[in-house]
VOLO-381368 format. One record per residue (C-alpha): residue in three letters; x, y, z. Coordinates in steps of 0.2 Angstrom, whole numbers. Layout:
+------+-------+-------+-------+
! type !     X !     Y !     Z !
+------+-------+-------+-------+
!  Ala !     X !     Y !     Z !
...
+------+-------+-------+-------+
END
This chain:
+------+-------+-------+-------+
! type !     X !     Y !     Z !
+------+-------+-------+-------+
!  Met !     0 !     0 !     0 !
!  Asn !     7 !    17 !    -5 !
!  Tyr !    13 !    25 !    11 !
!  Val !     5 !    42 !     8 !
!  Tyr !   -12 !    34 !     7 !
!  Phe !    -8 !    23 !    22 !
!  Arg !    -4 !    39 !    33 !
!  Leu !   -20 !    47 !    27 !
!  Thr !   -30 !    31 !    32 !
!  Val !   -20 !    29 !    49 !
!  Ile !   -23 !    48 !    54 !
!  Leu !   -42 !    47 !    50 !
!  Leu !   -44 !    32 !    61 !
!  Ala !   -33 !    40 !    74 !
!  Ile !   -45 !    55 !    75 !
!  Val !   -58 !    44 !    78 !
!  Phe !   -51 !    34 !    91 !
!  Asp !   -45 !    50 !    99 !
!  His !   -64 !    54 !   102 !
!  Leu !   -68 !    37 !   108 !
!  Gly !   -58 !    40 !   123 !
!  Glu !   -40 !    35 !   130 !
!  Leu !   -32 !    18 !   131 !
!  Pro !   -30 !    11 !   149 !
!  Glu !   -15 !    19 !   158 !
!  Ser !    -8 !     2 !   160 !
!  Ile !    -5 !     1 !   141 !
!  His !    -4 !    19 !   136 !
!  Pro !    13 !    23 !   127 !
!  Val !    13 !    41 !   134 !
!  Val !    11 !    35 !   152 !
!  Trp !    26 !    23 !   150 !
!  Ile !    36 !    37 !   143 !
!  Gly !    33 !    46 !   159 !
!  Lys !    36 !    31 !   169 !
!  Leu !    53 !    28 !   162 !
!  Thr !    57 !    46 !   163 !
!  Ser !    53 !    47 !   182 !
!  Phe !    63 !    30 !   184 !
!  Leu !    79 !    37 !   176 !
!  Asp !    77 !    53 !   184 !
!  Lys !    77 !    45 !   202 !
!  Arg !    91 !    32 !   197 !
!  Thr !   102 !    47 !   192 !
!  Lys !    97 !    59 !   205 !
!  Asn !   114 !    62 !   212 !
!  Lys !   121 !    64 !   194 !
!  Arg !   110 !    78 !   187 !
!  Asn !   121 !    86 !   173 !
!  Lys !   119 !    89 !   155 !
!  Leu !   128 !    73 !   149 !
!  Val !   117 !    62 !   160 !
!  Gly !   102 !    72 !   155 !
!  Phe !   106 !    71 !   137 !
!  Phe !   110 !    52 !   138 !
!  Asn !    93 !    48 !   147 !
!  Thr !    82 !    59 !   135 !
!  Phe !    91 !    51 !   120 !
!  Leu !    88 !    33 !   127 !
!  Ile !    70 !    36 !   132 !
!  Ser !    65 !    44 !   115 !
!  Leu !    74 !    30 !   105 !
!  Ser !    67 !    16 !   116 !
!  Phe !    49 !    21 !   110 !
!  Thr !    54 !    27 !    92 !
!  Val !    64 !    13 !    86 !
!  Pro !    51 !    -1 !    87 !
!  Val !    38 !     8 !    76 !
!  Phe !    51 !    10 !    63 !
!  Phe !    48 !    -9 !    59 !
!  Ile !    29 !    -7 !    57 !
!  Pro !    27 !    -8 !    38 !
!  Ser !    15 !     2 !    29 !
!  Lys !     3 !   -13 !    24 !
!  Ile !   -16 !   -14 !    26 !
!  Val !   -15 !   -27 !    40 !
!  Phe !    -6 !   -14 !    50 !
!  Ile !   -18 !     1 !    49 !
!  Leu !   -28 !    -2 !    64 !
!  Pro !   -13 !    -4 !    76 !
!  Ser !    -4 !    10 !    69 !
!  Ala !   -20 !    20 !    70 !
!  Ile !   -21 !    16 !    89 !
!  Ile !    -3 !    21 !    92 !
!  Ala !    -5 !    37 !    83 !
!  Ser !   -21 !    41 !    93 !
!  Thr !   -11 !    41 !   109 !
!  Met !     1 !    54 !   103 !
!  Phe !   -11 !    68 !   100 !
!  Ser !   -26 !    74 !   109 !
!  Ile !   -40 !    85 !   103 !
!  Ser !   -55 !    79 !   113 !
!  Ser !   -46 !    79 !   130 !
!  Leu !   -39 !    96 !   127 !
!  Lys !   -56 !   102 !   124 !
!  Lys !   -64 !    93 !   139 !
!  Met !   -50 !   101 !   151 !
!  Val !   -53 !   119 !   145 !
!  Ile !   -72 !   117 !   144 !
!  Asp !   -72 !   111 !   163 !
!  Thr !   -65 !   128 !   168 !
!  Thr !   -82 !   136 !   163 !
!  Glu !   -88 !   131 !   180 !
!  Arg !   -96 !   147 !   189 !
!  Asn !   -92 !   142 !   206 !
!  Leu !   -74 !   151 !   209 !
!  Glu !   -66 !   138 !   220 !
!  Val !   -71 !   124 !   208 !
!  Lys !   -65 !   135 !   194 !
!  Arg !   -48 !   136 !   203 !
!  Arg !   -47 !   117 !   205 !
!  Tyr !   -50 !   115 !   186 !
!  Val !   -37 !   128 !   181 !
!  Ser !   -25 !   122 !   193 !
!  Lys !   -24 !   106 !   182 !
!  Leu !   -19 !   116 !   167 !
!  Val !    -6 !   129 !   173 !
!  Ser !     9 !   127 !   185 !
!  Arg !     6 !   145 !   193 !
!  Asp !    -2 !   147 !   210 !
!  Val !   -21 !   150 !   206 !
!  Asp !   -27 !   154 !   224 !
!  Lys !   -25 !   173 !   222 !
!  Leu !   -31 !   174 !   204 !
!  Asp !   -47 !   182 !   202 !
!  Lys !   -61 !   176 !   190 !
!  Gly !   -54 !   186 !   175 !
!  Glu !   -36 !   179 !   178 !
!  Leu !   -43 !   161 !   179 !
!  Asn !   -53 !   162 !   163 !
!  Ser !   -37 !   170 !   155 !
!  Ala !   -27 !   156 !   160 !
!  Ala !   -40 !   144 !   153 !
!  Val !   -40 !   152 !   135 !
!  Glu !   -21 !   153 !   137 !
!  Thr !   -20 !   135 !   139 !
!  Ala !   -31 !   132 !   124 !
!  Gly !   -19 !   143 !   114 !
!  Glu !    -3 !   136 !   120 !
!  Asn !    -9 !   117 !   119 !
!  Ile !   -16 !   117 !   101 !
!  Thr !     3 !   117 !    96 !
!  Asp !     9 !   103 !   109 !
!  Ser !    -7 !    93 !   109 !
!  Val !   -12 !    93 !    91 !
!  Ile !    -3 !   102 !    78 !
!  Ala !    15 !    98 !    81 !
!  Pro !    12 !    78 !    83 !
!  Leu !     1 !    79 !    67 !
!  Phe !    15 !    89 !    58 !
!  Tyr !    28 !    76 !    62 !
!  Tyr !    16 !    61 !    58 !
!  Phe !    13 !    68 !    42 !
!  Leu !    31 !    71 !    38 !
!  Phe !    39 !    56 !    46 !
!  Gly !    25 !    44 !    50 !
!  Leu !    24 !    34 !    66 !
!  Pro !    42 !    37 !    71 !
!  Gly !    40 !    55 !    69 !
!  Ile !    24 !    58 !    80 !
!  Val !    31 !    45 !    93 !
!  Phe !    48 !    54 !    94 !
!  Tyr !    40 !    71 !    96 !
!  Arg !    28 !    65 !   110 !
!  Ala !    43 !    57 !   119 !
!  Ile !    53 !    73 !   119 !
!  Asn !    37 !    84 !   123 !
!  Thr !    33 !    72 !   138 !
!  Gln !    51 !    74 !   144 !
!  Asp !    51 !    92 !   143 !
!  Ala !    34 !    93 !   153 !
!  Met !    42 !    83 !   167 !
!  Ile !    60 !    89 !   168 !
!  Gly !    62 !   104 !   156 !
!  Tyr !    62 !   117 !   171 !
!  Lys !    73 !   131 !   174 !
!  Thr !    75 !   127 !   192 !
!  Asp !    92 !   121 !   201 !
!  Glu !    86 !   103 !   201 !
!  Phe !    82 !   102 !   182 !
!  Leu !    92 !   117 !   174 !
!  Asp !   106 !   106 !   168 !
!  Tyr !    98 !    88 !   168 !
!  Gly !    82 !    94 !   158 !
!  Trp !    92 !   105 !   146 !
!  Phe !    92 !    94 !   131 !
!  Ala !    75 !    89 !   132 !
!  Ala !    69 !   107 !   134 !
!  Arg !    80 !   113 !   120 !
!  Thr !    75 !    99 !   108 !
!  Asp !    56 !   102 !   112 !
!  Asp !    59 !   121 !   108 !
!  Phe !    67 !   115 !    92 !
!  Leu !    53 !   103 !    87 !
!  Asn !    39 !   116 !    91 !
!  Tyr !    48 !   130 !    82 !
!  Leu !    39 !   128 !    65 !
!  Pro !    23 !   120 !    71 !
!  Ser !    20 !   135 !    84 !
!  Arg !    21 !   148 !    70 !
!  Ile !    10 !   138 !    58 !
!  Thr !    -2 !   137 !    73 !
!  Gly !    -2 !   155 !    77 !
!  Phe !    -7 !   159 !    58 !
!  Leu !   -20 !   145 !    57 !
!  Ile !   -28 !   152 !    73 !
!  Leu !   -30 !   169 !    65 !
!  Leu !   -36 !   160 !    50 !
!  Ser !   -49 !   150 !    59 !
!  Glu !   -58 !   166 !    65 !
!  Asn !   -55 !   176 !    49 !
!  Lys !   -42 !   188 !    58 !
!  Leu !   -28 !   186 !    47 !
!  Lys !   -29 !   205 !    43 !
!  Glu !   -24 !   207 !    62 !
!  Ile !    -7 !   198 !    60 !
!  Asn !     3 !   213 !    65 !
!  Lys !    -5 !   212 !    83 !
!  Leu !     1 !   195 !    83 !
!  Leu !    19 !   199 !    79 !
!  Lys !    19 !   212 !    93 !
!  Tyr !    15 !   198 !   105 !
!  Lys !    25 !   183 !    98 !
!  Asn !    40 !   186 !   109 !
!  Ile !    32 !   184 !   126 !
!  Lys !    38 !   166 !   125 !
!  Leu !    49 !   158 !   112 !
!  Asn !    36 !   146 !   104 !
!  Pro !    20 !   148 !   114 !
!  Gly !    20 !   167 !   112 !
!  Trp !    14 !   164 !    93 !
!  Thr !    -2 !   154 !    99 !
!  Ile !    -6 !   163 !   115 !
!  Gly !    -5 !   180 !   106 !
!  Ala !   -15 !   173 !    92 !
!  Ile !   -29 !   166 !   102 !
!  Ala !   -30 !   183 !   111 !
!  Val !   -31 !   193 !    95 !
!  Ala !   -43 !   180 !    88 !
!  Leu !   -54 !   181 !   103 !
!  Asn !   -51 !   200 !   106 !
!  Cys !   -48 !   197 !   124 !
!  Arg !   -35 !   200 !   138 !
!  Ile !   -23 !   186 !   142 !
!  Thr !   -11 !   189 !   157 !
!  Lys !     2 !   180 !   168 !
!  Arg !     7 !   190 !   183 !
!  Gly !    24 !   196 !   182 !
!  Tyr !    27 !   189 !   165 !
!  Tyr !    15 !   197 !   152 !
!  Asp !    -1 !   206 !   148 !
!  Ile !    -8 !   204 !   131 !
!  Asn !   -21 !   214 !   124 !
!  Ser !   -21 !   224 !   140 !
!  Thr !   -35 !   236 !   135 !
!  Lys !   -47 !   223 !   132 !
!  Ser !   -58 !   213 !   143 !
!  Tyr !   -53 !   197 !   152 !
!  Pro !   -61 !   181 !   144 !
!  Ser !   -79 !   177 !   148 !
!  Glu !   -85 !   159 !   150 !
!  Lys !   -92 !   161 !   132 !
!  Asp !   -74 !   166 !   127 !
!  Ile !   -68 !   149 !   135 !
!  Val !   -81 !   140 !   125 !
!  Lys !   -75 !   149 !   109 !
!  Ser !   -58 !   144 !   112 !
!  Thr !   -62 !   126 !   111 !
!  Lys !   -71 !   129 !    95 !
!  Val !   -54 !   137 !    89 !
!  Ile !   -45 !   121 !    93 !
!  Tyr !   -57 !   111 !    82 !
!  Lys !   -56 !   124 !    68 !
!  Thr !   -37 !   126 !    69 !
!  Ser !   -35 !   107 !    69 !
!  Leu !   -47 !   104 !    55 !
!  Ile !   -39 !   117 !    44 !
!  Phe !   -21 !   110 !    47 !
!  Ile !   -27 !    91 !    44 !
!  Leu !   -36 !    97 !    27 !
!  Ile !   -21 !   106 !    21 !
!  Ser !   -10 !    91 !    25 !
!  Phe !   -22 !    79 !    18 !
!  Ile !   -22 !    89 !     1 !
!  Phe !    -3 !    90 !     1 !
!  Leu !     0 !    72 !     4 !
!  Tyr !   -14 !    67 !    -8 !
!  Leu !    -5 !    78 !   -21 !
!  Leu !    11 !    70 !   -17 !
!  Gly !     3 !    53 !   -20 !
!  Val !    -5 !    57 !   -36 !
!  Leu !    10 !    65 !   -43 !
!  Arg !    20 !    51 !   -37 !
!  Ile !    33 !    63 !   -31 !
!  Val !    37 !    52 !   -15 !
+------+-------+-------+-------+
END
């Protein structure tokens, strides 16, 4: 089977599986990536330097990526390939986590928002909590959806698995703290590199999804608040015409109002529309490659 059509079929099935729910934790690949990351972190706790961090990150990433290299692009392997791919990105669960924050009760809202961001939410008011929810939607469109799909369309299963392995490790050890500054350096820098192009693509697609490309100059003004997330956080603030702030770090669209619960719901629609646009463009591109037999 032509590998272009194989990839198209696999990703269509993977999107369906994503909306059917997650695999049990006992067999979920990302859970096992996390377990291995935690295990090696504990085993090398007294040797946390850049070299050890590089070795562990490299070992973990290859441990999960190499096996999928040997899955051939044949019809019989479409189903298992789709199941694996579906665990490496998440549209439906990202939407659910964000939509949960529309809760009106402030304490319940805080509890849900605390699952999305690492900052202390106890002193945040309603507007700042809603801001954090919309920020999460914007930032995670890249990490949870566009970037993994980008690497799948380019490199197949090895691409999407490698991306998720690096991204998961970055989320666990890629902190600029005394504990992880050196040890997590390689995971963090590799994640930055892998997200560089997808984050910029996502920023433009967010504006396109809300017919706001004419306001791209506003996005360019905010893109530098963070190396990669600045593109998508800025884009969703511009797209929804709302204020997004993180105390002591940035205040985007400061003259606008904080997001309302309706804006949070809109942000989940942006997730879907942006994802759909990217998938359609990728499908057309891959289909043309197959028709023209360029690859």
